[in-house]
N, C-alpha and C positions, 0 to 999 in steps of 0.2 A: 899983219893982223888977221888977214884972211886965212892964212895957213895955220896959224896957231889955234884958232878956234876949233876947226875940225880935228886937229891933233889933240886938243884937250878933251873934246867929246869922245874921241876914240879911246883915249887913255882911261877916261872915266868908265866907259862901257866895258873896257877890258878888265878893269878892277872889279866892277859889279858882276861880270860874267864869271870871273875866276872864283867867285864865292867869297863869303865873308869870313873864311877860315883865318884870314890875316888878323881879324879884329876880335876873335873870341877864342877861349881855350876849350877844347873838346873834353867831354866827360869820359873818363877811362872805362866806366861801366858799359857805355854804349859801343865801344870798340869790339867787345866780345859778341859771340852769337847769342841769340835770344834765350836759348836753353841754359846758358851758363851765367846769365845775369842774376844778381841777387833779387829775391822777391821782397817787395816792400809792402807791408801790411799796415794800414792805419792803426794808431795806438788803441783806439776803442774797439777794434774788431779782432784783436788777437786772443781774446778770452771770451767765453760765453757769459751772457748776462745771467747771473744767479741771484739777482735781487729778490725775486719772489719765490725762490726755491725753498723746499722744506727738507731738512736733513732727517733721515730715518734714525730712530732711536736704537740703542743697543739691544733692547728687548725685541724689537721687530726683527732685527737681523738674526738673533739667535733662534727665534721661532721659525723664520724662513729657512735657516740652515738645517734645522732638525727635521723639518717637514720634507725638504727636498732630498736629503741624504738617505733617509730610510722610509720608504713608503710602508714597510711592514710595521713600523712603529705606530702607524695610524690604521692598523688592520681593522677591516670591517667585513661585511658580508660580500662585498664585491671583489675580494682578493684574499690570497693566502700565501704563505711562504713554504717552500719545499727545499730540502737539502739537496745539493748536487751542483753540477755545472750547468750554465745557461743553455748550451747547445744540446746537451743530453736531455734536459727537462723540456726544451722546445720540442724535441722529437717525441717524448712521452706524451706531451699535451696533444700533439697531432694524432697519435694513436688513440688517445682517450676520446678526442673529439669524433674520430671515425666510429667509435663504439657507442656513442650516444644517439639514440633514436631521434630523428627529426632535425639534426644539425646538418646544415649545408655550409661547407667551407668554400667561400667565393674565391679567396686567394690567400696566399701565405707569403711572408717575407722574413726569412730566417735572419738576415742581417739586422732588420728592425725588431725582430722578435715578436711579430704580430701575426695573428690569424684573423681574417675578415670573415665573420660568420653570420649566419641567419638562423635564428632559433625561435620557434613559436611566434613568428610574425615580427620579431625584433631583429634589427641589424646593428651589430656592434663589433668591437675588436676584442680579442683575447690577447692580452699582452704578457710577454714573458721577459722579465727584467732581472738582471743580476743585482743583488743587494748584499749588504754586509753579512747577513745571516744565512745566505743561500740564494734562492731564486724566488722572486715574487711573481705570482700569476694573478692577473686581474682582468676585469671586464671594463672596457672604456666605451662610452657612448660617442656618437658622431661629433659632439662638441669638444671632446677631449677630456671630459670629466668622468669620474667613476660612474659606471652604469648601475643604477639602483632600481631599475624596473624588475618586474617579477621574472621574466625570461632570463636575463643575464644572471640574476642571483641564483636561479635554479640551475643553470648550466655551471656556474662557478662551484656550487655545492657538489654537483656531480663530478666535476674535475677534481675537486679536493678529495672526495672519496676514492676516486680512481688512482690518484697520485699519492695518497697518504699524507696530505698536507695538514 
């Protein structure tokens, strides 16, 4: 009896130390590396909650589409359209800016189609953009909206006269 008790304890310890893999079935997904395991997402988190969302109407979409596609369609005093290619018009705008008294060009970015100018105490951008009917030249204030102050409008009028827009 003395010998069987330590033998039973040793056997039990050996079974416990060898792991419980004898008593359960391993999951095949956990045999693979962490990168190749399938991602499990709870059912309520796989789609955004659109309960309080508002769908835009077709009228809103058509107005937005027409406004964004042709800035020349909403032509005003802060811009005009010229015939030609964007790069050629960009160069002509640079020459015209150099000929206007009081204009200081701080920088220019041909890839962006912009001139950063200062004129009569106002700082703004002169932007050259390709549109359906040619090239649109406009003045943009620091907020990114059309510049409607007196100095940008005066400079745009001078550029329009110089470029024949």
